C-alpha positions as CSV (number, residue, x, y, z in Angstrom):
1,M,0.3,-28.0,-62.9
2,K,2.2,-24.8,-63.0
3,S,0.7,-24.0,-59.3
4,Q,2.0,-27.4,-57.7
5,L,5.9,-26.6,-59.4
6,G,5.8,-23.3,-57.8
7,F,4.5,-24.6,-54.2
8,V,6.9,-27.7,-54.2
9,L,9.6,-25.0,-55.2
10,V,8.6,-22.7,-52.0
11,L,8.9,-25.4,-50.0
12,L,12.3,-26.8,-51.2
13,F,13.6,-23.0,-50.8
14,A,11.9,-22.8,-47.2
15,F,13.2,-26.5,-46.7
16,L,17.0,-25.1,-47.6
17,F,16.6,-21.7,-45.8
18,F,16.1,-23.3,-42.5
19,V,18.2,-26.2,-42.8
20,G,21.1,-23.9,-43.7
21,C,20.2,-21.4,-40.8
22,N,20.5,-24.7,-38.6
23,G,22.3,-26.6,-39.9
24,E,25.4,-26.3,-37.7
25,N,25.5,-29.0,-35.0
26,P,25.7,-27.9,-31.5
27,G,27.3,-31.7,-30.9
28,T,30.1,-30.7,-32.8
29,W,30.5,-27.0,-31.6
30,P,33.9,-25.3,-30.7
31,Q,34.4,-24.0,-27.3
32,D,33.9,-20.6,-27.8
33,K,30.6,-21.1,-29.3
34,V,29.7,-23.4,-26.3
35,S,30.7,-21.3,-23.8
36,E,28.4,-18.3,-25.5
37,K,25.5,-20.4,-25.7
38,I,25.9,-21.7,-21.6
39,S,27.2,-18.7,-20.8
40,K,24.0,-17.0,-22.2
41,S,21.5,-19.3,-21.0
42,L,23.0,-19.6,-17.2
43,E,23.4,-16.1,-17.2
44,L,26.8,-16.0,-16.4
45,S,29.8,-14.0,-16.9
46,G,33.5,-15.0,-17.3
47,L,32.8,-18.7,-18.0
48,T,36.2,-20.3,-19.0
49,L,35.5,-23.7,-20.5
50,Q,38.4,-26.6,-20.9
51,P,38.4,-29.4,-23.0
52,R,37.5,-32.9,-20.8
53,A,39.4,-36.1,-21.6
54,E,36.1,-37.9,-22.2
55,G,34.6,-35.4,-24.4
56,G,32.8,-32.2,-23.7
57,F,33.9,-29.1,-21.7
58,T,33.8,-28.5,-18.2
59,G,34.3,-24.9,-16.3
60,T,33.5,-21.7,-14.5
61,G,31.7,-18.5,-14.4
62,K,29.9,-16.2,-12.0
63,R,26.1,-15.6,-11.7
64,D,26.1,-12.4,-9.3
65,E,28.2,-13.3,-6.5
66,E,27.9,-17.2,-6.9
67,T,30.8,-19.1,-8.4
68,I,29.2,-21.4,-11.1
69,T,30.8,-25.1,-12.1
70,V,29.6,-26.5,-15.6
71,I,29.9,-29.5,-16.5
72,V,29.4,-30.0,-20.7
73,T,28.6,-32.7,-22.8
74,Q,28.3,-32.7,-26.3
75,N,26.3,-35.0,-28.4
76,P,26.9,-35.1,-32.2
77,A,24.2,-37.7,-33.2
78,E,21.6,-36.1,-31.6
79,S,22.9,-32.5,-32.6
80,R,22.7,-31.6,-28.8
81,I,24.6,-30.1,-26.0
82,D,23.9,-31.0,-22.1
83,W,24.8,-29.0,-19.1
84,D,25.0,-29.4,-15.6
85,A,25.7,-26.7,-13.9
86,K,26.2,-25.8,-9.7
87,G,27.0,-22.9,-7.8
88,D,28.9,-22.5,-4.6
89,R,25.9,-20.9,-3.0
90,G,23.2,-24.0,-3.7
91,F,22.4,-22.9,-7.5
92,V,21.7,-26.0,-9.3
93,E,20.6,-26.4,-13.4
94,T,20.4,-29.0,-15.6
95,G,19.9,-28.0,-19.4
96,F,20.4,-28.7,-23.0
97,F,20.3,-27.2,-26.5
98,E,19.5,-28.8,-29.5
99,L,18.7,-28.3,-32.7
100,R,16.0,-30.4,-34.8
């Protein structure tokens, strides 16, 4: 009985630790945190994002000598951000980040 209680407590601690670490919803992240995540994912420098009327963000950054335009959609219900990135020299990438 004692070992079962210990096992349950360890599982509870692990659950609370991981939920605490990952509990912040990317679908509600502020502009600066979204910019940081996308800059790192796309290897962009100088990414500047502005809020979009329909939600999310749009902006541009540089990757090598190419200017990349990014459109970001936030989905709070899915704890997720999605982005479409297109460069002026042919770069194209669609990506996402989510916490489950």
